[in-house]
C-alpha positions as CSV (number, residue, x, y, z in Angstrom):
1,M,80.2,107.5,121.0
2,T,83.6,107.5,119.5
3,V,84.0,106.0,116.0
4,L,87.4,104.3,115.4
5,L,88.1,104.3,111.7
6,P,90.7,101.9,110.3
7,R,93.9,103.2,108.8
8,E,93.9,103.6,105.1
9,K,95.7,100.7,103.6
10,I,97.1,100.1,100.1
11,R,93.8,98.5,98.9
12,A,91.9,101.6,99.8
13,R,94.4,103.8,98.1
14,L,94.2,101.8,94.9
15,L,90.4,101.9,95.0
16,S,90.5,105.7,95.3
17,L,92.8,105.9,92.3
18,I,90.1,104.2,90.2
19,G,87.4,106.3,91.7
20,R,85.9,103.9,94.2
21,K,85.1,104.6,97.9
22,R,84.8,101.9,100.5
23,A,81.8,102.0,102.8
24,V,81.9,101.3,106.5
25,R,79.3,100.1,108.9
26,I,78.9,100.7,112.7
27,P,78.1,97.4,114.4
28,P,74.8,97.4,116.4
29,E,76.6,97.1,119.7
30,G,78.4,100.4,118.9
31,L,75.1,102.4,118.9
32,R,74.6,102.2,122.7
33,G,75.7,105.1,124.9
34,Y,79.3,106.1,125.5
35,V,81.4,103.5,123.7
36,F,84.2,103.2,121.3
37,A,82.9,101.7,118.1
38,K,85.2,100.0,115.6
39,V,83.7,100.1,112.2
40,E,83.4,97.2,109.8
41,V,84.9,97.9,106.3
42,E,83.0,96.9,103.1
43,P,84.6,93.9,101.4
44,L,87.0,94.7,98.5
45,W,85.1,92.7,95.9
46,R,81.7,94.3,96.8
47,T,83.3,97.7,96.4
48,L,84.7,96.8,93.0
49,L,81.4,95.3,91.8
50,R,79.3,98.3,92.9
51,K,78.7,101.0,90.2
52,R,81.2,103.8,90.3
53,H,79.1,106.6,91.8
54,A,76.4,104.5,93.4
55,P,75.4,105.1,97.0
56,P,76.6,102.7,99.6
57,P,74.4,99.7,100.5
58,A,71.6,100.0,103.1
59,G,73.1,100.4,106.6
60,W,76.5,101.4,105.3
61,V,78.0,104.9,104.9
62,F,81.2,106.3,103.3
63,A,84.0,106.8,105.8
64,S,84.5,110.4,104.5
65,S,81.2,111.4,106.1
66,F,82.8,110.8,109.5
67,V,86.0,112.7,108.9
68,D,86.1,116.4,109.9
69,E,87.6,118.3,107.0
70,E,89.3,120.8,109.4
71,D,91.0,118.0,111.4
72,T,94.0,117.4,109.2
73,D,96.6,116.6,111.8
74,G,95.1,113.3,112.8
75,N,94.0,114.3,116.3
């Protein structure tokens, strides 16, 4: 399975400046076999209303858990 993360937009950058991280969710159809799964991004207001260091909602994960720290060139 290949997970396609969305590009970081201005809203995500502003959220990270105030210490918030947006969660993402893989749709159920993306969990089958060899597929490209495009993640669903947590809504902006839900991110703002969640406590600052709270874990993501059930079924959601932070996008930083998918990113390989050594892969800095975007490939």
